[in-house]
C-alpha positions, 0 to 999 in steps of 0.5 A, spaced: 112 896 053 112 897 061 120 898 065 124 891 065 124 887 071 129 882 073 124 876 075 129 870 080 126 864 081 122 864 074 123 857 073 118 854 079 111 853 081 111 862 083 116 863 078 112 862 073 106 865 075 108 872 077 113 871 070 105 871 067 103 876 071 108 881 069 108 879 062 100 881 062 101 887 065 105 889 058 112 889 063 118 886 059 120 880 064 128 877 063 129 871 067 136 868 068 135 861 071 139 855 071 141 850 065 136 846 063 130 849 067 124 848 065 120 852 059 118 859 060 111 863 060 111 865 051 114 873 051 119 871 057 127 873 056 131 866 059 138 867 061 141 862 063 145 864 069 148 861 076 146 866 080 150 862 087 156 866 083 157 872 082 160 873 076 155 869 073 150 874 075 153 880 073 154 877 066 149 873 065 144 874 068 143 883 068 148 882 061 149 890 061 141 891 060 138 896 064 133 894 069 127 898 073 126 894 078 128 886 081 122 881 084 125 875 087 121 868 087 128 866 089 128 858 095 131 852 097 128 847 095 131 843 101 132 848 107 137 845 110 142 850 112 148 850 107 142 851 103 138 855 105 144 860 106 146 859 100 139 861 096 135 864 101 141 869 103 145 869 098 143 868 091 137 873 093 142 879 096 148 878 090 142 877 084 139 885 088 146 888 089 147 888 082 140 889 080 141 895 083 148 896 080 144 897 074 138 902 076 133 898 080 130 902 084 124 898 087 125 889 090 120 885 092 122 880 095 117 873 096 119 871 103 114 866 108 110 867 114 114 862 119 120 868 119 116 871 124 118 866 128 125 864 126 127 856 129 130 853 123 135 856 119 132 858 113 128 863 116 133 865 119 136 866 111 131 869 110 130 874 114 137 876 113 136 877 106 129 881 108 135 885 112 140 887 106 133 889 102 132 894 108 139 897 108 140 897 099 136 903 100 131 901 094 125 902 095 122 895 097 115 891 098 116 884 103 111 880 101 109 873 106 105 869 104 101 863 108 099 856 105 100 855 098 096 850 095 101 845 091 104 845 099 097 843 101 095 838 096 100 832 098 096 827 101 092 827 094 096 820 092 094 817 100 087 818 099 085 816 092 089 808 094 085 808 100 089 811 106 088 816 111 089 822 111 094 823 116 095 829 121 099 830 126 096 831 134 088 830 132 090 837 126 087 843 129 092 844 132 095 849 126 091 852 121 093 858 115 088 861 109 092 859 104 093 862 097 092 860 089 100 861 085 094 865 081 093 870 087 100 872 089 103 872 083 098 877 082 098 880 089 106 880 087 106 884 080 101 889 083 107 891 089 110 894 082 105 900 081 101 899 088 105 906 092 101 902 099 106 898 098 111 900 098 117 900 104 112 895 108 113 888 110 107 885 106 103 879 110 098 876 105 092 870 105 088 867 100 080 868 103 079 866 109 076 862 113 083 860 116 082 852 115 086 846 119 089 840 116 083 837 119 078 841 116 083 839 109 082 832 110 075 833 110 075 836 105 077 832 101 073 826 103 067 829 101 070 830 094 073 824 093 065 822 096 067 818 101 067 817 110 074 820 112 079 816 115 084 820 119 091 817 123 094 821 128 101 823 128 105 826 134 108 832 132 114 830 139 116 824 134 120 829 129 122 832 135 125 825 137 127 824 131 131 830 130 134 830 136 137 821 134 140 825 128 142 831 131 147 826 135 149 822 129 150 829 125 157 829 130 160 825 124 155 825 118 153 832 115 149 828 111 145 826 118 146 834 120 142 836 114 136 831 116 136 832 123 134 840 119 128 836 116 124 834 122 125 839 125 122 843 119 117 837 120 116 838 127 116 846 126 110 845 121 107 841 124 105 845 132 105 853 128 099 855 124 102 859 118 098 866 120 099 873 123 102 872 130 100 876 134 107 878 140 103 882 145 097 876 146 102 870 144 098 867 140 096 866 131 091 871 130 087 869 124 082 875 123 089 880 123 092 876 117 090 879 111 087 876 104 087 877 097 084 873 092 078 870 089 082 862 088 078 858 093 082 851 096 077 847 095 075 849 087 084 846 087 082 839 090 076 839 086 079 840 080 085 835 081 081 830 082 078 830 077 084 831 073 086 826 077 092 830 077 099 829 081 102 832 087 110 832 088 112 836 093 119 833 093 123 834 099 118 838 102 113 832 103 112 831 110 104 829 109 104 835 105 107 839 112 112 845 109 105 850 107 109 857 106 115 853 101 115 850 093 120 849 089 122 856 087 
């Protein structure tokens, strides 16, 4: 068995896939999870811990064991400021620090490509975590994926019910190169052994070409054998909602959190999940690296055949949070 790895966020979508990828490569994988978390892949070592409490990190997650590396797939569920700074930053940094004390020499951090142009609390929290990892003295691989298949699948039930596909504007303003859980997990696992991925920030998408929301809708209608039907929503609607809730937030934390969710929705309605070319001031699909073989169309076809639903929970803004899932 290869050197033990501490895997954070193993009970979530990407975390479970990463756990399976590491186990398949012969690693001992230790997974601290919250009480009541779903079962882990067979062979993983489950430890119940609260990663937002440093004492629990050391006593329950680390538990006196030595580790070769830590992989963090942690992400806040909602992206609201308090949760983002508690999970995307503080829990991540505290656990990486504890893993370093336990002998870890390398950290793989799952970040998000949207931090290239930060406007939101969770993006600033992730950037702060990236900076802490870089300054930790450990070797690192910071992975910034584009869009997840799951997060682009939230409207399938709408279409099954005969409703139109919702797009912001005309649905062509933004684009992404979506990557499957399996392919992203393989990329993360290979960061353990590929020296070319050490001490680098690594944007990554799935097989191209880049696809717009409008094209995603066309693809779903074609797979369902139906004529395309779209309903256009102006992105300014979300900006207006955010402004109103921000004013109400002076008296209510709940309103402040809802305002941030509206800002998140507006961000994803107007920003592509591709590499940003700062010199040219544009998103560059050609410069966005591709990895893996799984394609979004195959994923959609499988969901349609199986009748499976996709619940995005807090992230269900027309499926508009492409580089974040509950992990």
